[in-house]
N, C-alpha and C positions, 0 to 999 in steps of 0.2 A: 505492500499498500504506498503510494506515493506521500511528501508531508504534505500539498496540498489537500488530499481527499483525507488523513490524517485531521486535520485542520478542521477545515466544514463538517467534519464528523464530529468531531468535537463537540463537550455543551456551549464553550465561548465561541468556536465557530459558526456552530446554529445559532447562534444570539447574535450574530454579527449582522446572517443572513437575513435573521428576521429585521433586525437594525434596519438595514439599509432598503428592504424592499417596505417596509412599513412604510417609511418616508416617501420611498417614490408612489405609493398606494394612497400618501394622502395629500401628495399633489393633482393625482387622478379623480381624488375625490374634490376638488374645489374645481377643475375644471368641468366635472360631471354637475358639478353644481352648478355653477354659471351656467351652463348650458340650460339647464333644466328649468332654471330660473324664466326663461324664455313662457314657460311657462302661462304666468300671473300675467303674461302682457295682454290687454283687450282686444286680439285681433281675431279671435277666432282662430287660433293656432300658427297664422302664419310663419311667424317667425320661429315658432319650435319646428315647424315642419322643413323650413330651411334649414334649419341647426341639423336636425336630425340626418336631412339629406346627404350634408358636407361630411357630416361624421361615418357615414352608412357608405360612401359613394371615393370620398377622396383617397386616392390611391396612398398618399403616406401615411394619414392616420391606419387605412387598414394595414398597412406595414407594422404599424405602432399597435396595433391589435397585439402582434406575437408577442412583441417586447411585456404588452399588459397581461397578457396572459399565463408567459413566464412569471412576472413579477406576483401574482397571485397563487400558483404551482408551489412553488418557492416557498414562498410563506406560509400557506395553508399544510406544508408537506412538514418544514421545520419545527412549525408552530405546534402538530402532533407529536410529531419524534421526539421535542422537547415535553410535552407535558405525560409520553409514555416512561421516558426515561426518568423523568422526576418520580413518578407515582410508583416505578420499577423498584429507587433506589430510597423509599419510604417504605417497602412493601407490600404497593398495592392498595394501604389504608388508607391514602389522601393524607391531608395534616392531621398528623398526632404531635408534635408538639403541645407544651401546654403555655393556652394563651397565647398561642400563634395571631389572632386576631390582635392584640396589642400591639405587634411588630410590623404589621401590615394589612390594607386596604383590602377589604372583598372581592375589588374587584382584580388588583394584582391576583389574588388569589382563586378566581374565577375566569384567567384568559382564555382555557380551552373550551367551556361551557361557551362562553360570549362568543369567543370566535366562531365556533360548531354554530350558535342561530344566526351567526350571519352568514355562514356560507348556506344554509338552508337556504336562507331567505334569499340568498343571491342566486341559485339556480332557478327559484320559482320568478325570481325576477327576470334572469336572462329568457327565461324561457317565453315569459308571457312578452317579451319588448324585442328581445334582440334575434330572439328564434323565429316571430313572427315576422318580423321586418324584413331577415337575412332569407329564409324559406317560405315565405307565404308572396302570393298576389295579394299587396294592400291595394286597395282604393290610393288614385291620387288625388290634390285638394287642387283648387282653381287654378295656382302657378304648375301644374305640374311633380311637384313632390311628392312622394310617399304620405300619407295623412296618418303620423304618428301620435298625432293631438288627439286624434279619434279614438287609437287606442287604449291611449292615457282615460278619457273619460270613460272608457270602458271600464276598462279596470281598477277604480277608484270608486266604481258604483258598488262593486262587490264589498259587503262590510267586511267579513275573512281579509280579504288581500287586504284592505285597510289597515285593519287590527295588524295581521301579520308584518306590515310596512312600520309602523308605529313601534311595535315590538322592537324588533330590527334594527330600528333607530336608536331606541333605551341599550342595546346591547354593543348598539357599536359606539357608543357614546362613552359606555364606561372601561369598553376594551381602549378605546383612544386614549381616557385618561392616564389612564397607565402605561400604555406603549408608546405615546409620543414624546412624552420625559426619558422611559427610560430609554428608550432606542438612542436616543444623544449621550447618555450613560454609557452604555453600552460600549457607543464608538469612543468614549474617552474624552466627547466634547466638553466638560463638565468644570464648574468655577465657581468657586462663592463666591462672587459679582455675579455670575450670570445665571447660574442654575435656576433662582428664583425666578428668576426674568422667561427662561424657557418652561418651567413648571407654568407658568401666567399665560403665556403665550399656548401652552399644549390645553390648558383649561379651556381657554376663549376657544380655541379652533372647533375643540371638541363640541363644545356646547351650540355656539352659530351654526356649525355646518350641519347634525344631527336634529336639531330643530327647524335651522329650514328642509333639511329632509322631508321629515316629518309632517310639515307645516304642510306638505304637497297634497299627498293624500287627503289631509283631515279635510282641507279646501274644496278640494274639489268634490270628496264627500255629500258636504252639505249646502255648497253654493252654489255648484255647479248643475 
């Protein structure tokens, strides 16, 4: 086994991969959110359909999808591997230390569970939107763009999907509350002057992004 494979199969190596891919996926969340905010424009979906058409058919974006899939894949795999390794080290009994809750937050101890909820949502979300837009004949709007807006309207009229969407955003929120600052710590980007600011930015980022995403299904279910 080469030193590269040894390094990245070790606990610290897996944490580095988790940190790098996690921060990359945070950048994806920002881009995805900015695009989805087009849903709130009072233009019957014209802007959102144009955005969706661009994201679905631009060659550069299509190439970057491969990078995004790899980012998700490595993040999920390494996260599950770390969780399994930690559980095995504890004899499969979970957290057995006395008063462990006094030394760590609930969400820091529940990263695997929270990530699994987000993963389940991601599969359903991709099936509803990516699958429909990529593999079915979606009607087009007056500008010739695929009518992704109508897909959103129909999906967000399903109360079960709305509940799943909102629950997933809460899971993502707690996942990010721990993961954002932990990524910087793992990469050695810590300093007694800057670490509090990083944690503050992480909290703000987590709350704003997840609240904005959660607002979308709630708004469309009750007001559209």
